[in-house]
C-alpha atoms as one frame of an Amber mdcrd trajectory, in Angstrom:
protein
 -44.730 -11.899   7.025 -43.198  -9.364   4.892 -45.490  -8.166   1.963 -46.240
 -10.529  -1.278 -44.130 -10.001  -4.289 -44.450  -8.483  -7.184 -45.087  -9.718
 -10.358 -41.606 -10.307 -12.798 -43.056  -8.008 -14.982 -43.567  -4.864 -12.252
 -40.079  -4.611 -11.181 -37.777  -2.643 -13.473 -34.150  -3.748 -12.907 -33.567
   0.017 -13.534 -34.903   0.805 -10.196 -32.846  -1.591  -7.891 -29.373  -0.351
  -9.958 -30.559   3.424  -9.064 -30.625   1.657  -5.501 -27.564   0.165  -5.931
 -25.293   2.667  -7.469 -26.151   5.187  -4.578 -24.393   8.544  -4.067 -21.744
   7.648  -6.857 -24.175   7.102  -9.287 -22.600   9.690 -11.648 -19.346   8.044
 -11.524 -20.465   4.660 -11.963 -22.354   5.884 -14.741 -19.491   7.290 -16.892
 -17.271   4.597 -16.159 -19.777   1.977 -17.631 -19.921   4.031 -20.961 -16.356
   4.606 -20.886 -15.213   1.134 -20.424 -17.987   0.129 -23.932 -15.003   1.118
 -25.405 -13.056  -1.431 -27.180  -9.831  -0.560 -26.112 -10.562  -1.720 -22.548
 -10.646  -5.129 -23.824 -10.483  -8.817 -21.992  -7.051  -9.993 -22.012  -7.948
 -13.415 -23.605  -5.425 -15.320 -24.855  -2.831 -12.970 -24.494   0.812 -14.100
 -22.831   2.446 -12.116 -19.975   4.312  -9.512 -21.510   1.683  -8.610 -24.431
  -1.355  -8.414 -21.608   1.581  -6.301 -19.439   1.664  -3.930 -22.046  -2.092
  -3.640 -22.920  -2.844  -3.156 -19.296  -0.511   0.029 -18.849  -1.712   1.035
 -22.553  -4.960   1.547 -20.741  -3.931   2.892 -17.827  -2.334   6.155 -19.881
  -6.280   5.906 -21.247  -7.950   6.277 -17.028  -4.847   8.716 -16.688  -6.481
  10.803 -19.540  -9.936  10.905 -18.269  -8.653  12.540 -15.148 -10.995  10.148
 -12.815  -7.732   9.119 -11.255  -7.821  12.764  -9.809 -10.625  12.204  -7.759
  -9.095  10.973  -4.253  -6.514  14.040  -4.018  -6.169  17.379  -3.152  -7.354
  20.149  -5.204  -4.460  22.227  -4.530  -2.389  19.701  -7.063  -5.291  19.272
  -9.407  -7.766  16.493  -7.579 -10.999  16.183  -6.957 -10.853  15.626  -3.128
 -13.622  13.094  -4.026 -12.301  10.393  -1.791 -15.244   8.058  -2.281 -15.603
   8.716  -6.014 -12.258   7.445  -5.910 -13.050   4.341  -4.334 -16.075   4.085
  -6.742 -13.766   4.109  -9.523 -11.788   1.302  -8.690 -14.721  -0.719  -7.419
 -16.224  -0.168 -11.104 -12.995  -1.327 -13.022 -13.254  -4.681 -11.088 -16.209
  -5.307 -13.992 -13.605  -5.825 -16.785  -9.865  -7.070 -16.654  -8.869  -6.957
 -12.835  -5.089  -6.605 -13.684  -5.874  -3.145 -14.522  -8.175  -2.588 -11.642
  -5.182  -4.128  -9.728  -2.499  -1.737 -11.177  -4.660   1.068 -10.814  -5.048
   0.469  -7.309  -1.042   0.250  -7.060  -0.230   3.283  -9.062  -3.221   5.982
  -7.735  -4.458   3.884  -4.601  -1.368   2.311  -2.640   1.873   4.568  -4.210
  -0.359   7.638  -4.787  -2.439   7.730  -1.517   1.118   6.997   0.318   2.713
   9.719  -0.618  -0.263  12.361  -0.210  -1.436  10.696   3.240   2.244  10.160
   4.872   4.012  13.054   3.416   3.703  16.873   3.365   3.559  19.723   0.870
   7.136  19.107  -0.040   6.326  15.296  -0.832   3.123  16.771  -2.380   4.040
  19.246  -5.006   7.082  17.828  -5.673   5.283  14.380  -6.831   1.465  14.275
  -6.853   0.917  15.622 -10.126   3.063  13.802 -11.991   1.616  10.483  -9.834
  -1.769  11.453 -11.512  -0.826  12.083 -14.906   1.234   8.746 -15.013   4.343
  10.977 -15.043   5.720   8.869 -12.343   5.160   5.502 -11.953   5.615   3.784
  -8.742   5.104   0.966  -6.434   4.002  -0.022  -2.961   7.003  -1.854  -1.188
   5.647  -2.908   1.978   5.430  -7.148   2.375   8.468  -9.039   3.009   9.022
 -12.510   2.302   9.567 -13.395   5.312   6.663 -10.477   6.867   3.505 -10.121
   5.026   0.451  -9.157   7.574   3.415  -8.668  10.430   4.316  -5.153   9.149
   5.574  -4.549  12.614   8.598  -6.313  12.670   9.895  -5.904   8.445  13.268
  -6.217   8.655  14.061  -3.957   6.122  16.000  -0.680   7.252  16.779   2.888
   6.693  19.805   3.791   9.277  20.222   7.801   9.123  23.330   8.821   8.294
  24.562  12.462   9.692  27.328  13.153   8.346  25.864  13.125   4.708  22.085
  13.836   5.623  21.015  10.520   3.909  18.835   7.654   5.043  20.609   4.273
   3.997  18.115   1.369   2.702  19.243  -1.962   3.122  18.327  -5.043   2.624
  19.760  -7.513   5.398  18.882 -10.851   4.381  16.797 -12.730   1.766  13.564
 -12.945   4.272  13.501  -9.532   4.087  13.647  -8.708   0.440  10.357  -6.682
  -0.795   8.058  -9.674  -2.236   4.826  -9.428  -4.568   5.251  -5.578  -5.249
   3.005  -4.704  -7.794   4.675  -1.812 -10.934   8.006  -3.382  -9.386   9.117
  -5.747 -12.316   8.611  -3.801 -15.368   7.224  -0.251 -15.151   8.229   1.303
 -11.491  10.361   3.866 -11.183  10.208   5.084  -7.326   8.740   3.390  -4.718
   7.597   3.822  -1.118   9.506   1.511   0.709   8.459   0.472   4.423  11.545
  -0.184   6.708  13.191   0.056  10.001  13.803   3.642  10.766  17.298   4.066
  12.941  18.742   6.987  13.801  21.262   7.694  16.297  21.349   4.166  16.945
  17.816   4.015  17.834  14.844   2.148  16.265  12.353   4.410  15.700   9.973
   1.699  14.287   8.248   0.950  10.369   8.216   4.518   8.431   8.106   4.902
   4.829  10.711   6.554   2.351  10.724   7.470  -1.457  13.471   5.245  -2.813
  14.451   5.625  -6.603  14.302   2.088  -8.227  14.917   2.981 -11.603  17.031
   5.427 -13.887  14.916   7.218 -16.753  16.274   4.478 -19.186  14.443   1.860
 -17.116  17.463   0.312 -15.806  17.646  -0.430 -12.091  19.755   2.338  -9.980
  22.919   1.159  -8.542  22.267  -0.940  -5.443  18.852  -2.050  -6.113  17.996
  -5.204  -7.399  15.256  -5.765  -9.131  13.199  -9.598 -10.015  10.042 -10.688
 -11.738   7.991 -12.837  -9.909   6.958 -14.686 -12.779   3.744 -16.008 -14.225
   1.097 -15.929 -11.648  -2.474 -18.078 -11.362  -3.914 -14.654 -12.210  -3.571
 -11.202 -12.518  -0.782 -11.545 -15.075  -1.382  -7.961 -16.835   0.463  -6.759
 -13.466   4.258  -6.923 -13.077   4.621  -8.440  -9.716   8.457  -8.188  -8.725
  11.403  -8.362  -5.924  13.196  -5.784  -4.576  16.698  -5.772  -2.759  18.073
  -3.025  -1.570  22.264  -2.977  -1.023  23.159  -0.032   1.288  20.688   2.786
  -0.774  21.486   6.184  -0.244  18.345   8.378  -0.671  18.079  12.234   0.940
  16.995  12.962   4.323  13.725  14.753   2.672  12.792  11.189   0.939  11.551
  10.534   4.457   7.468  10.647   4.121   7.312  12.557   7.442   3.670  13.495
   8.350   3.974  11.284  11.390   7.700  10.901  12.188  10.483  13.271  11.249
  14.550  12.980  11.244  16.383  16.447  11.644  19.772  16.844  10.482  21.741
  16.335  12.986  19.390  12.555  13.603  17.312  14.323  16.119  13.526  12.407
  15.674  10.425  13.945  16.394   6.833  12.871  15.970   3.521  14.369  17.115
   2.934  11.130  18.461   4.929  10.125  21.212   4.189   6.166  21.185   6.262
   3.896  18.518   3.140   1.679  18.561   0.003   3.941  18.504   2.030   5.735
  15.789   2.861   2.477  13.879  -0.933   1.824  13.776  -1.873   5.358  12.853
   0.263   5.632   9.782  -1.236   2.421   8.896  -4.751   3.273   9.401  -4.601
   6.300   7.263  -3.655   3.340   4.570  -7.027   1.776   4.817  -8.800   2.757
   1.096  -6.634   0.480  -0.392  -8.253  -2.337   1.619 -11.537  -1.394   1.193
 -11.066  -0.873  -2.600 -10.240  -4.379  -2.983 -13.381  -5.283  -0.934 -16.012
  -3.521  -3.744 -13.338  -4.905  -6.050 -14.542  -8.282  -5.186 -18.217  -7.334
  -5.105 -17.719  -6.371  -8.853 -16.223  -9.657  -9.541 -19.376 -11.797  -7.829
 -21.909 -10.006  -9.472 -20.100 -10.778 -12.958 -19.817 -14.199 -12.146 -23.765
 -14.576 -10.896 -24.816 -12.428 -13.801 -23.324 -14.998 -16.385 -24.105 -17.915
 -14.742 -27.850 -16.943 -14.351 -28.286 -15.987 -17.749 -26.909 -19.558 -18.350
 -28.958 -21.066 -15.921 -31.834 -19.160 -17.720 -30.915 -20.620 -21.213 -29.256
 -24.056 -20.124 -31.939 -26.800 -20.444 -31.648 -30.392 -19.107 -34.208 -33.811
 -18.665 -37.728 -32.899 -19.665 -41.203 -32.341 -17.523 -43.337 -35.661 -17.652
 -46.619 -33.533 -17.682 -45.779 -31.011 -20.992 -42.535 -33.019 -22.348 -40.918
 -29.638 -22.514 -37.034 -29.227 -21.926 -36.533 -27.657 -18.026 -34.121 -24.919
 -17.557 -31.706 -25.558 -14.929 -32.907 -22.554 -12.910 -36.218 -24.064 -12.693
 -34.748 -26.730 -10.583 -34.551 -25.820  -6.372 -30.949 -27.182  -5.843 -29.763
 -24.578  -8.836 -31.970 -22.265  -7.385 -29.979 -22.715  -4.253 -26.721 -22.322
  -5.828 -27.125 -18.787  -6.962 -29.930 -16.871  -5.524 -28.807 -17.329  -1.687
 -25.219 -16.116  -3.260 -26.898 -13.176  -5.147 -29.045 -11.951  -1.952 -25.602
 -12.324   0.060 -23.877  -9.875  -2.961 -26.776  -7.176  -2.878 -26.241  -7.682
   1.243 -22.447  -6.613   0.864 -22.761  -4.265  -1.278 -24.819  -2.107   0.671
 -22.571  -2.207   3.644 -19.942  -1.886   1.022 -21.397   1.357   0.068 -22.007
   2.639   4.348 -18.061   2.092   4.720 -17.528   4.316   1.435 -19.456   6.950
   2.965 -17.530   6.794   6.027 -14.158   6.667   4.767 -15.215   9.635   2.932
 -16.655  11.394   5.300 -13.102  11.240   7.768 -10.926  11.576   5.256 -12.734
  14.698   4.061 -13.027  16.197   7.450 -10.880  19.037   8.516  -8.926  18.989
  11.939  -8.176  16.868  14.115  -9.762  13.184  13.062 -11.759  11.250  15.841
  -9.873   8.555  16.770 -12.204   6.630  17.725 -14.472   7.192  14.525 -10.753
   6.179  13.048 -10.429   2.745  14.928 -14.243   1.815  14.155 -13.857   2.831
  10.140 -10.703   0.274  10.143 -11.990  -2.663  12.023 -15.106  -2.399   9.174
 -12.751  -2.391   6.378 -10.917  -5.545   7.853 -13.941  -7.428   8.353 -16.016
  -6.427   5.331 -12.997  -7.270   2.944 -12.810 -10.573   4.665 -15.792 -11.507
   3.945 -16.223  -9.677   0.833 -13.088 -11.226  -0.757 -14.331 -14.983   0.558
 -17.928 -14.645  -0.524 -16.378 -13.602  -3.440 -14.419 -16.569  -4.174 -16.950
 -19.106  -3.044 -19.000 -17.877  -5.124 -17.167 -17.511  -8.668 -16.527 -21.435
  -7.776 -20.364 -21.974  -7.598 -20.872 -19.650 -10.657 -18.666 -21.744 -12.382
 -19.867 -25.248 -11.229 -23.349 -24.248 -12.423 -21.972 -23.570 -15.989 -21.165
 -27.322 -15.880 -18.477 -27.657 -18.702 -18.740 -24.633 -20.549 -17.778 -22.677
 -17.559 -14.794 -24.443 -17.352 -14.034 -23.087 -21.024 -11.661 -19.777 -20.655
 -13.275 -18.016 -23.042 -16.190 -18.101 -20.886 -14.840 -15.913 -18.523 -15.107
 -17.845 -14.983 -12.423 -19.270 -14.739  -9.737 -16.162 -14.989 -12.309 -14.566
 -12.822 -11.023 -17.547 -10.083  -7.999 -17.040 -10.606  -7.788 -13.309 -10.437
  -9.965 -13.001  -7.095  -8.014 -15.791  -5.583  -5.611 -14.113  -4.002  -8.147
 -11.345  -2.708  -8.483 -13.295   0.387  -4.451 -12.401   0.719  -3.694  -9.307
  -0.245  -4.061  -6.061   1.298  -4.289  -8.267   4.797  -4.996 -12.007   4.991
  -8.431 -12.985   6.018  -8.075 -15.137   8.885  -5.762 -12.028  10.461  -8.479
  -9.208   9.234 -11.491 -10.992  11.652  -8.788 -11.564  14.459  -7.825  -7.816
  14.499 -11.945  -6.875  14.485 -12.666  -9.211  17.352  -9.107  -7.561  18.912
 -10.994  -4.419  18.561 -14.456  -4.916  19.550 -12.974  -6.487  22.631 -10.936
  -3.605  23.380 -13.182  -0.901  22.884 -10.241   0.734  20.336  -8.682   1.292
  23.235  -6.789   5.098  22.961  -3.544   4.432  24.180  -1.282   1.941  22.361
   1.363   2.489  24.761   1.316  -1.008  26.196   0.137  -3.720  24.064   2.015
  -6.786  25.553  -0.005  -9.847  25.174  -0.674 -10.132  28.710  -1.809  -6.068
  29.295  -4.119  -6.714  25.817  -5.971  -9.922  27.375  -6.300  -8.147  30.939
  -8.083  -5.420  29.608 -10.384  -7.707  27.304 -11.416  -9.308  29.935 -12.309
  -5.937  31.445 -14.808  -4.787  28.644 -17.919  -4.313  28.902 -19.143  -6.424
  26.060 -23.429  -5.069  25.706 -21.593  -2.135  24.877 -19.910  -3.128  21.231
 -23.015  -2.570  19.267 -22.134   0.147  16.859 -24.399   3.029  16.220 -23.793
   2.710  12.554 -25.897   4.962  10.158 -28.263   1.947   9.623 -28.891   1.833
  13.553 -31.554   4.449  13.383 -34.007   2.595  10.750 -33.000  -0.844  12.753
 -33.808   0.673  15.997 -37.257   1.727  14.593 -37.671  -1.511  13.540 -36.678
  -3.237  16.825 -39.171  -1.047  18.787 -42.119  -2.560  16.896 -40.752  -6.013
  17.884 -42.282  -9.473  16.803 -45.670 -10.657  18.652 -45.920 -13.981  17.953
 -44.236 -17.176  18.488 -44.936 -19.206  15.203 -42.642 -19.994  12.343 -43.925
 -16.671  10.977 -41.206 -15.524  12.825 -38.789 -16.194  10.335 -40.312 -13.551
   8.535 -40.238 -10.881  11.240 -37.349  -8.001  10.248 -37.292  -7.458  14.202
 -36.529 -11.116  14.970 -34.293 -11.208  12.502 -31.990  -8.537  13.876 -32.361
  -9.632  17.148 -30.985 -12.633  16.125 -27.887 -11.435  14.814 -27.547  -8.934
  17.609 -27.737 -11.802  19.866 -25.377 -13.922  18.272 -23.215 -11.594  18.308
 -22.802 -10.480  22.321 -23.105 -14.136  22.938 -19.984 -15.029  21.292 -18.078
 -11.704  22.320 -19.079 -12.264  25.830 -17.800 -15.902  25.889 -14.184 -15.146
  24.168 -13.972 -12.359  26.883 -14.746 -14.708  29.427 -11.867 -16.942  28.163
  -9.277 -14.281  28.000 -10.048 -13.712  31.251  -7.895 -16.244  32.683  -4.862
 -14.917  31.359  -1.488 -15.292  33.236   2.153 -13.871  32.487   3.050 -17.539
  31.674  -0.231 -18.720  29.467  -0.963 -15.342  27.579   0.171 -16.341  24.397
  -1.339 -20.244  24.329  -4.661 -19.461  26.002  -5.422 -16.672  23.195  -3.618
 -19.276  20.601  -6.437 -21.525  21.815  -9.637 -19.898  21.264  -8.509 -18.287
  18.142 -11.346 -20.009  16.396 -13.566 -18.143  19.158 -11.983 -14.912  18.340
 -12.431 -15.606  14.458 -15.736 -16.178  14.889 -16.863 -13.047  17.344 -15.368
 -11.260  13.815 -16.991 -12.992  11.735 -20.743 -12.513  13.712 -19.883  -8.651
  14.653 -19.294  -7.862  10.464 -22.747  -9.789   9.957 -24.416  -7.886  11.860
 -23.117  -4.681  10.295 -23.923  -6.122   6.640 -27.608  -6.758   7.560 -28.082
  -3.758   9.491 -26.964  -2.076   5.962 -29.128  -4.051   3.597 -32.002  -3.236
   5.983 -30.610   0.660   6.040 -30.622   0.103   1.652 -34.644  -1.145   1.979
 -35.550   1.587   3.878 -34.417   4.056   1.269 -35.582   2.142  -1.991 -38.300
   4.616  -3.488 -39.614   2.240  -6.292 -42.528   0.213  -3.974 -41.956  -2.857
  -6.097 -38.324  -2.922  -6.038 -38.476  -2.258  -2.557 -41.002  -5.526  -1.808
 -38.705  -7.599  -4.222 -35.416  -6.509  -1.718 -37.832  -7.138   1.406 -37.787
 -11.189   0.422 -34.228 -10.826  -1.116 -32.986  -9.724   2.200 -35.234 -12.552
   3.688 -33.326 -14.950   1.724 -30.054 -13.463   2.588 -31.164 -13.745   6.772
 -32.520 -17.101   6.658 -29.869 -18.775   4.303 -27.268 -17.354   7.170 -28.694
 -18.849  10.124 -29.248 -22.071   8.145 -25.464 -21.860   7.292 -24.849 -21.372
  11.096 -27.811 -23.661  12.488 -24.971 -25.497  14.189 -24.430 -22.319  16.395
 -27.843 -21.571  17.018 -28.638 -25.523  17.776 -25.855 -25.718  20.299 -26.456
 -22.342  22.325 -30.432 -23.037  22.765 -31.585 -20.446  19.451 -32.963 -22.704
  17.341 -35.461 -25.640  18.348 -34.970 -28.807  16.111 -38.248 -28.266  14.736
 -37.520 -24.370  13.962 -34.156 -25.125  12.394 -36.110 -27.132   9.936 -38.747
 -24.526   8.986 -35.365 -22.311   8.505 -34.513 -24.192   5.376 -37.661 -25.047
   4.461 -38.388 -20.872   4.156 -34.863 -21.212   2.238 -36.623 -23.367  -0.447
 -39.709 -21.197  -0.370 -38.074 -17.904  -0.917 -35.724 -19.575  -3.401 -38.484
 -20.643  -5.584 -40.273 -17.374  -5.047 -37.488 -15.490  -6.282 -36.933 -17.549
  -9.139 -38.547 -15.336 -11.451 -36.658 -12.343 -10.149 -33.646 -14.087 -10.534
 -32.731 -12.029 -14.174 -33.824  -8.879 -12.763 -31.785  -9.016  -9.744 -28.421
  -9.895 -11.534 -29.352  -7.384 -14.466 -29.973  -4.656 -11.766 -25.871  -5.200
 -11.250 -25.510  -3.096 -14.796 -22.291  -5.035 -14.913 -21.529  -3.702 -19.089
 -22.296  -5.761 -21.776 -18.854  -5.958 -23.257 -18.115  -7.759 -19.877 -20.736
 -10.696 -20.755 -19.958 -11.919 -23.892 -18.644 -15.254 -23.089 -19.810 -17.589
 -26.019 -22.146 -20.017 -24.506 -24.372 -17.138 -23.739 -24.816 -16.158 -27.342
């Protein structure tokens, strides 16, 4: 069993905050100080237009700080600190999420696409103006008829060699660009993803820069703009729809890092395979997906801080022995609502930190990117985004319920948090689709050549893979391997608290699920390939989930190893136990069905979760205070 817990007064929340803040602690501190300014106020009670105007004003304040420059190249005035840039977006999510999303559209999606898909001519013309907010833009990828299936978008960009222009066109209603941030009100230029056609041949999806408004803010000829109108949340973001009616843009409007068209219409690319080129282009834009995962985590931290503080002050019913009213957090049922969610939030935070560090290292490296590392990054980003945003959706709902009727009042923040984060599960990739991508990446071992990805070829390839080799050697693995070498030396229920046993349980589940998927897909033929894969989707999704849960555990274990404060480290050891055992408890059916848990030990897992919740109850306030959510964003009347 892990060492005993310190007392509630022995752990300084600042020691936990130091660990949570990690590599980019300075940026986190600076943003906490900045958002204390009253300019970064809550949008409570604002109508849509006033909210949009407030968010744009706040965006200008952010631009003035220079922090939006962090992720851009130094030669254009940037900071070349990609990890710092992602951390900035994550911290903005403690406040009005509309500001975080609009900042993400402007500097992450729009600016990031120009930076990563464009070449020097685009960088010189646009990057400084984008960083300084002199040019507001859009990221026009999603279409009404095609969201997740980006490869089959229907907007076209046909090259006219006679005029040396591309003709951008929306062929039908389902091809309109939909839900586009910055489009309805403020955007002037859009990165438009379209099927590139030259010489009568389609070369797949490419991105072009297309003006949508003139200097006076009027739609340019051939562009029709509609406002998506009020949404369930994020109403400070001006989402709109874009239609293009044979809009002409110069040949140089093509963001041509991965594919270019010569004046005579000849197409050229450093990547021969159309499919491989497409996935490479999308892979460079992974920052947005990682930012969403981190921002979701910030929203969950805010909700848990509010709910925990309320649970300590809210009292219901009397103790028969003392006659005192009981704080609702003293009830085990209430502890079970909040404490496992706190534990999972810590675990996901540490996994996010590792992911951001990996992104920073890969995209900061000079020379050719290691393709395998890039694919692993994309897979982990997809999986962590799915798990993080689902966790946030569940956690905010739980926090709302934990606050009773008070949690339903708009003035107490939780309803707007719930509304604003609800879309996180489907934007920057639908979570269900993302977990399928994780599973496919695992089973194919990030195959190098994407030139032949027909369903049958893919399934046959999946069936040939050696599944045991999927255990990624992440930065956390050194610590985990050291723990595994020791191994559990007993077989009683105390083994539940043995970290080596816990790590092995997660690894064993992942390997078993993956090998089961491979066996099911081995029966694929040309006639049944789609049906077979479709029938196995539940199994495929499970494979993606358990893989990411194993990575999250490893990140938690590595973070504990880094913790320098002895008392904080002991507290984190216990919190990690709660994370592991609450996950096992939630998946007890699988563990029992596959002979991994006896009925007796299954009951012991539930009892251990109860024990841990009661042990951690005195530390609940310390654990959420360590999130260091700026007090301005915790000013719910129910907490006064």
